[in-house]
N, C-alpha and C positions, 0 to 999 in steps of 0.2 A: 533629584537624580542619584542613582546608586554610584558609589565611587569604588572602582575596582580596576584591576590591571591584568592583562594577558600578554605574555611574550611567547605566542605560538611558534613552534609546537612544544617547546620545553618550558614549563612553568612551574618547575619544582621550587625554585626560589622566586616565585612568580608574583606573590600576592603583596601588595602594599596598600596602606590605607590612604584615603583622600586623594587618589589619583583621578583627575577628571575623565569622564567617559570618553571624551574627545580624543584621549591619548591611547585608547584601547586598540587592539588589533581590529581587523575589519569586521569580525563577528561580534566584538564586545559591545558596540553601541546598539546592536539589535537586541542583545540579550539584556542590556541595562534598561532599554526602553520597555521591554516585556516585563521585567520585574518591577519597574516604577509604576506601571499601569495597574498592578494588582492592589485592590483595596481590602483584601482578605475578607470579602463579604460572605463567602461560603456557598454561593449559588452553584459552584462547580462540584461540590462534593457529591450531590445526588446524581449528578450527570456522569460521574467518573465510575467505570466498571470495577476498577481495582479497589476504590474505596468501598464500593457496595459489597464486594466479596470479602475484603480484609478488615474493614472497619477501622482502620488505623489512619489518623490524620496525615501522617507522613507518606501514606499511600494515596493521597489525594493531590490534585493540582495545587491547591493552596498550600498544602504542606511541602510539596516538592519545590515550589517557588521559594518558600522560606529557606529551605535547605540549600538550595542553589545560590541564594543571595548570601547566606553564611559562609559558604565555600568560596565564593567569588570575592568576598571581602576579607577573607583570611580568619574567619572566626570559628570555622569548623574544618577538621581535616577532610580531605576528599574522600577517602575510603569509608568514612562514616556515613556519607550520604549516598554512595553508589548502590548499596542494596535497594534502596527506595527508588532511585532513579531508573535502575535496571528493570523494576517491576512496573514501570510505566509502559502502557501499550503503544503510546504515540498515536492513539486513535482519534485525538482532537475533539472528542466529544464535550470537552470543556469549553472550547471557543464559542460555539453558539450559545452556550448557557451563561457565558460571562457578560454581565451588564456593562463592564468597563472595557470590553474589547481588548483583552490581553491576547497578544499574538503568541500563544504558547509554542507554536511551532518554531518560532525564532528564538526560542530559549532551550527547548529540549534537544533538538538536533545539533545546533551549534555547541552546546555543552558537551554532548557525547563525542563530538568530533574533536574538541579541544582536551577532553579528559582521557580519551582512550590510550594515547601514547604513553601516559605515565601512571595510570591507575593499577591497582593490584588485581591480578586474576590468577587463578589456579592454572597449573600446566594443562590440565584437561580442558578447561575453558578456552585457553588460548588455541589448543589444537582443535577444538570443535569450531571456533570462529574461523580458523585458517581453512578448515575443510569447507565451510559455508561459503566463504568469499573466494575460494579457488574453484568452486563448482557451479553454485547457483547462477552467477552472472553470465556463464558460458555454456550454452545449449548442449554442445557436444560433450563436454566434460560432464555436464549434469546428467545427461542421458546414460553415460556409462556408469556414473556413481549410483544412479537410481536403479539400474539394472542389478548392479552388485548389491545394492541395498535390499531390493526385492528378494534376491536370492538368499541374502543373509537372514531373511525373516525365519527360516527353518531353524536357524541357530540362536534365535532370539534369547533363549534361556541363558546362554553363555555370554551375552554381551553386557556391558555396563548399562545401568539403568537409562541414562541419558540417550545413548545410542539406540537402545531398544524403543525408546519413545519416538526418536526421530524416524526410524525405519517404519514404525507403525503407520505413519502417515502416507507412505508410498503405496502405490497400487501394486498388486501382485504381478500384473502384466501391463507394461506400457503400451500405449497406442502407437501404431506405426507412424514413423515420421512422415510428414506431409510438407514438403518445401513450398514456399510461397512464390507465386509468379512476381517477376519484377515490375511488370506492368499489366494491368487488367483495364480494358477500355470500358467506357460508359456504354451502357446498352440504350440505344435511341439518342436523343439529343443530350449533349453533354451539358450538365448543369453546374458542375464543379470539378475541381482536381484536387486530390488530397494525397498526403503521404501517410503510410501506416507504420507505426511502431510495431515490430514483430514480438518484442518481449523476449523473456529468457526461459523461465520455468514453464510458462505457458506453452511455448513451442513443443516442450517435451511431454507435459502431463496432459495438455488438452489442445492439441493442434487444430481441432475442428473450429475452434472459436475464431481465429483470425480468418479462416476460409469462409465461415458464415458471414463475418463482417464484410468481406469482399463481395460475397454474393449479393448481400442486401444493398451495399453501396452502389456496385456496378449496375444492378437492375433498377436503381433509383436514379440513374443518369449521372453517376459520379465516376471519374477516371481515378484509379487507385495506383499509386506508385509505392513500391516497397524498396526503399533505399538499400542497396547491396552492402555498403560499408557500415551500416548502423551497428551499434552494440548495445549492451544492457543500459537501461536508463540511468542506473546508479543509485536507485533509491534504497536498495537493500544495504549497499555499502554505507551510504550517508546516515541512515537511520540506526546503523549499528556502530557508528563512530569511525568508519574507515574513510576519512575525509579526502585523503590523497587519491585513493581509488575511485571515489565518487566523482572527483573533479577530473580525473583522467578520462573516465567514461563520458562525462558531460562534454568535455572538449572534442572528443571524437564524434559524438552526435552532432556537434554544431557544424562540423565539416561534412558529415554524411547527409544531413537532411537538407532538401532543397528549399529555397525561399520563395520560388514561383509556384507556391500551392496555396489554396484557400485555407487549408488548416493541416495540422498534424494530428492524426487520429490515433487515440489510444483505446485499447479494449480491456485494460486492467487498471482499476482505480489507483493502486499504489504506484504504478508507472506514471500515470498522468499527473498525480500530485507531485511526484518526484521531479518531473520535468518542469513544473511550475516553479520548483524550488531552485532551478539552476542559478538565477541572479543572486540567491543567497550564498550557495556554495561557492560561486566564483565572484564574491564580493571583492571589489578593488582589484580584480584580475583584469588582464588586458582583454579578455574575452567577456567581461561583464555586459558590455553593450550588446554583443551577439546573443548572449544568453537571454537578455530581456526580450529581444526580437523573437527568438524561438519560442519562449514561454508564452508570448501572447498568441501564438499560432496553435498551441496544444489544446485539443478539445477531445473530451470523451465522446465515444461513438454515439451514445444515446442522446447527448446534448446536440450534436451535429445533425443526427437524423431528425429530430423533433423540429429543429430550425428549417431543415430542408423542405418540410411540408408533409402532408398526408402520404403514407406509403401505400403501395398497390398490394394489399394483402387479401388472402383468402381465408375463410373461416376454418377453424379446426373441424375435423370430421365429427367429433362428439364433444359435448360440454366438458370442460376440464377446469378444475380449481388448482390454482398454484399460489404459493406464498412468495412475496417479494422481500428480499433480504437487502437491507441498506449496507453497502460496504462502507466502512468508515472514512476511507480516503476519497470516496466519491461523495457522500453526504456531508461530512465535516471538512474534509480537505478541500473539496471543489464546489460545495454548495449545490450538488446535483442530486435532487430527491424526486421532484415531480416528473422530470423528463422520461426516465425509464418506465414509470408507471403509465404515463400517457401514451407511450408507444405500445406497451403490452395491451392497453385497453382498446387499441385499434384492431386487435385480432378478435374475430368473431368466434364465439363459443369458448372464450377464455375468460375465466373470473380470477381476478387478482385480489387476494386477501392480505390483510396486515398481520404481522407477527406481534404478540404481546411483548413489550420490552424490546421492540425492534431496533431501537436507537442504541442498544448496548452492543459492544464489540462481541464477535463470535470467538476471540481469542487467537486468531491467526496472527494478524499484525506483523506482516513481513516474516521474520524469523523468531517472533516471540514464542510461538507454539514449540520451537525447537529449544530455545534458551531458558524459557520459564514454563516448562511443561505442566506443572501442577496447577497453576492459576489458568493456563490456557485451556487445560482439560475441563476444569470446572465451568468456565465460560462457554466453551464449546458444547458441553452436555446441557447447560441451561438453554442455550439457543436451539439446540436440536429438540429438546422437549417442548419448547414454545412452538416451534414449527409444527410438530406432530399434533399439538393441540388445536391447530387450525383446521385440521381435516384435509389439508392439501395433499395432492398426490405428487407434487413436485415443487421445486423452488427455483426462482430466478434471482440471479445476482450479477454484479458487474466487476468482480475481482477474482482471479484465479486462486489466490490464497484463501479466500472465504469459501470458494467452491470446494477445495481439497479438505479444508477443516470441517465444513458442514457435512460433506459426504461421509467422512470418516467417523463423525459422531452419530449421524443418522444410522449408519451401518452397525456401529457399536451398540445401538439400542435396538437392533434387529429389524429396522424399518427398511422398506423398499422404496422410500421416497428418494427420487433422483434430484440432483442439483445440476442446473445448466446455466450458462450465461444468458443474459437478456437477449443478446443479438442472435443466439441460436434458435430461440422461440420465434423471432422475426424471420430468420432464414427459412424455417419450415413453412412459413405462410407467405412468403414473398411470391407474387405472381411473375414468373419468368417470361 
């Protein structure tokens, strides 16, 4: 067992040697367990997108685990490790590749949460993170900032490079706002009752996704409730180290979401994965028990629909070939890979093809394409090129971040290939 000590949130004089793991803060034992399970076999290296791109041991999961162990035990200054930790996508592709079952997610996110308050950052980095955390989790704020960012594209040449790269991801024109109904009854005999997570950026950038989900669910005999007081799931905050904000948002959702539903539906992979992490964020908190109950209810829309049974779908008018893109926090974070494909294969005249290297992250990864634009650009370009090589005319995916990233890079390559959510393809074919 690794010996280390945290006195969260202030651990400047934090590290001592030979402190039993049992005496750590609530996140400490999770991290110590993850470190101790790594046998340094190296199976994770070829599964890690940043290692493939950078070819540096410290930019692999094995290397990062070694660095984190050294920092936690006091053998390495924090700020010598953070450049490598920052370049981690958090895509969790290392987890299914690991024969020892290292729960890497229980190491990288807690470490970022504990490190963020005292680590070194430039003023611009702190400003950029402040902008992200003050806008993305709040749809109204994000809509305003996205409009301003879109207008600012015409002055891109005068912007700092990082701001220019951030605004490049925004659409020139935002879709019109489409508020969600608080209650949509089931069509026909009610088979289930679910609550829907509305999401944050998705409401602004692609509001049709949730409406498509409601259409498919209701026409499949499912009553859909959209809790009025729900907020951002907190995943962006947690995965960027803003632990207090993540916990605040999680607690609000524990109150907002009803318990008398069959499940809580998510249409964004990152959100679903984040809500499953509520018991980790609220470890030893008075709300930990409630967090566990809620996490059990959370289910991606594709997994729920496949369990529900065959959908009443009509074929497409003409044969269409689409590529399926595995969102990391759907495939690796939640273990959902076959379900979206199985649903799409129920649509007549729709051919679903695989993307070479499809297991690799597209480079979106929450706010990664904003904070690490160079690596994100390379990964996004590689994925876009692999999609074009399939000959597909469109793409299906299950995460808004991936959809934005892929669409941006496909357009940059001059392609007319469009990217849509899996549930939008189903909505087009559902027999009303």
